[in-house]
N, C-alpha and C positions, 0 to 999 in steps of 0.2 A: 706911663699909658694907664688911664681908663677901660674897661673891660664898655663890653654893650653891655645888655641884652638879651637872654631870650627868650621868645614870650611865647606861649600855649596854650591858641586862641582859641574856644569854642564856638563852633558855626552852625552853620541848622536842619536840624537835621530834617526837614519841608520844608517849612512855610520861609520863606525868606526873609521874615520882616526880624525873626525871632533872636537875633542881632545886637549887640548893643552896638551904641555910639562910642564906647570907648575903643571898642576893638574894631565896629570900623571905622577908630587913627588912629590907632598902632599898624595897621595892615599898610595906608599908605604912608606911614615911618618909617617901618622893615625896608632894611636895604637888602632884605630878600626873606622870598617866602616858602616855603618846605610842605608842600602836602605830595595827601598818596596818586594821584591823580591830575594831572597837569590837567584834563580834560574837566576833567566835573568839579574842578576849583573854577577853575575857569569861568566856570558861572556862575558862580555866585561874584567875584574880582569883577567879570564887564560888568552883572547889576550895579552895583556899586559905583562904578567908571576905578575898579582900584586896578594901577598900572604898574606894580615895581616885579621885579625878577620873580619867576618862575623856577620850581627844582623841583624834581621825584625825590620821595625819601619816604620808603614803606618797609612792609615787609622783610622783602626782597632782595633791598640795596642798605638793609640801617646796620648792618651791624660792620661796615665798607665806608661809613659814612659822618656815621657820629663820631669820633675823636676828628674829621678833617671843619665838621662843623665846632666841637667845641671850642675850637685852635682860632677860627675868625671870630665869634665873640670875645674869646681870651685877646685878638689883635683891633679888638673895638666896635666889631659891626651886629647892630640888631637884627638881631636874626626871628623870624615869625614860621611856626610850624601850626599848620593844623591839620584836620582830617577834612576824608570826602564828609562825612556827620559827623554834629557831635562833637565832644570832649577829646585830647589827644590824652592817649593811657588808657582812657576806659575803652576798653576791647576794640582798643585803637595803634598806628603804632606809635611808640611818644614818651612808654618808658624807657627803653632804652636812653637815649636823648637826656633825660631830664636826671636818669640816675649820673649819669656823669659825665652832665656842667654842675650838676650840686658833688660829685666828687671834687673837682678841678676849682672849687668856690666863685662861681663865675655866676653877676645876677640874672634870679627867673623869675618870671612872670608867672600868674596865672590867675585872668581875670572869671570872674565865674560868667557862665553860659551856658546852651543848651546841654541836654541833656537826655537818652528816653527813659533811662529809668526810677530816676524824678518821680516827672511827672503821671506814669505807668502806679509806680505802687502811691501817692497819694492818692490818685481818688480810683481808689482799688477797694477802700474799704476794711484794709486788711493794717494788723495795728505795724502804722510805721516809728514808731519811739524805738522801735532795737532794731534791724532787720541786716541780713545779709546778701553781698552783690556777686553774683557765682558765677557772669561775663557767661559764655557760651562751653556751655558742657564738654565733655570731650568725647567725640564722638564715634573712638571704639577703644583703645588703650586705657584703662581707667575708667566705665565710662559705668557698671555693674557697685561696683567698691564708691565713687563718687555717692551713685543713688541710698545706695546704705546707709552711707557718714552724713546723706542728707535727711534720711527720711527720723532721725533721732533731733533734730534740729527745731530749739525751740523760736527760734524767731524765724519773721517773716524773712522768706526766698527773693531776687529775682533774678531771674536770669534773660539774656535777649540766645531768639533760637531762627532759625530765617524760616522761608514758606513748606520749606521742601521735606523737615525733620520738627514741627513746630506738633504733627496730630500724632509720631512713634513716641515723640518726649512726655506729654500732656500721656497717653496707656503706660510709660514708662514710668510715671512720679503715681499714678494707679498701680499697677504695681505695689510697690514699695512702701508706696504713703497711704494706699488709700486710696478705695475709688469716691471716699466720702468729703477726703480734704477738698477744705475752701480753695479758691482760685481764681486768681482775674487774671483775663489776656485781653492785653493791648496791642496791634497792631497800627499802621500808618500812624503814629502820632504825629499831632502838627497837619496832617493832610488832607487832601480834599477828602477822602475815603475814614475814615482815623475812625473807629470800632472799639469798642470792651464790650469784654461778654465775662460776668462773673459769672458764678454757680458751683459745681463740685464739681472735680475731677474728669468723674464720671459724663457727667449734666454736658464738660464745655469742649471733650472730646466727641460725643457725638453733636455737637453742634455741626463742631467742623473735620465729619463722617459726610454731614449734610453739605453742608456750604465749603468748598473747595479753599487750602489755606493762599491767602493773596498779602502781598508785603513784607515789610522785617516785624519782628513779631518781639513781643513781654513778656514773662512771665513770671507773673508774682502771687507765690506759693504760701500758704499760711503756718507757722511752724505746730511742730505740734505742740499738742493741752498736755 
């Protein structure tokens, strides 16, 4: 019996037009769509009149479901994994399933698609030939250790951050990396109120002290010269 395929499909991070024709086709052809939140993904799928069965797959149940899903693919099912927004596995569930599927030798397909870090990086004006993606920084344990290491990083660095911690993170980066380090902060990428603020860490932190942070943020920080 031939196995099915596990599809890791990127979904829009804001603007619903940012989805490929190939991804739409694969979603319509899937035997099952795994998603973080069926209500959130339901909005996208309803918009494109996609009516395939949905099943929740998120950080609280992925350990319990991964082996079962791989077995379904081995049995011939075509299963698509999507996250609430962006690319599965990039600060979203997906790594555990991709690793298990790879170890089991089943077919995996990951068409390119939306993710917030690349648009923020390329429009920052900071070097993009060499960069590192750090995702979300530790909130407590290991946070100071990570900042000390990043202060010595020569590549451009990219972080995700919530509106509740972005100002604190900018201030801590200034403490460890120097207030004059260049930074670019983008928020609400692809959405109506998309905005990018460039300057030194001190200048951008001052901006968000004066303007309450709203939306999802990407911080792009210059490396150590």
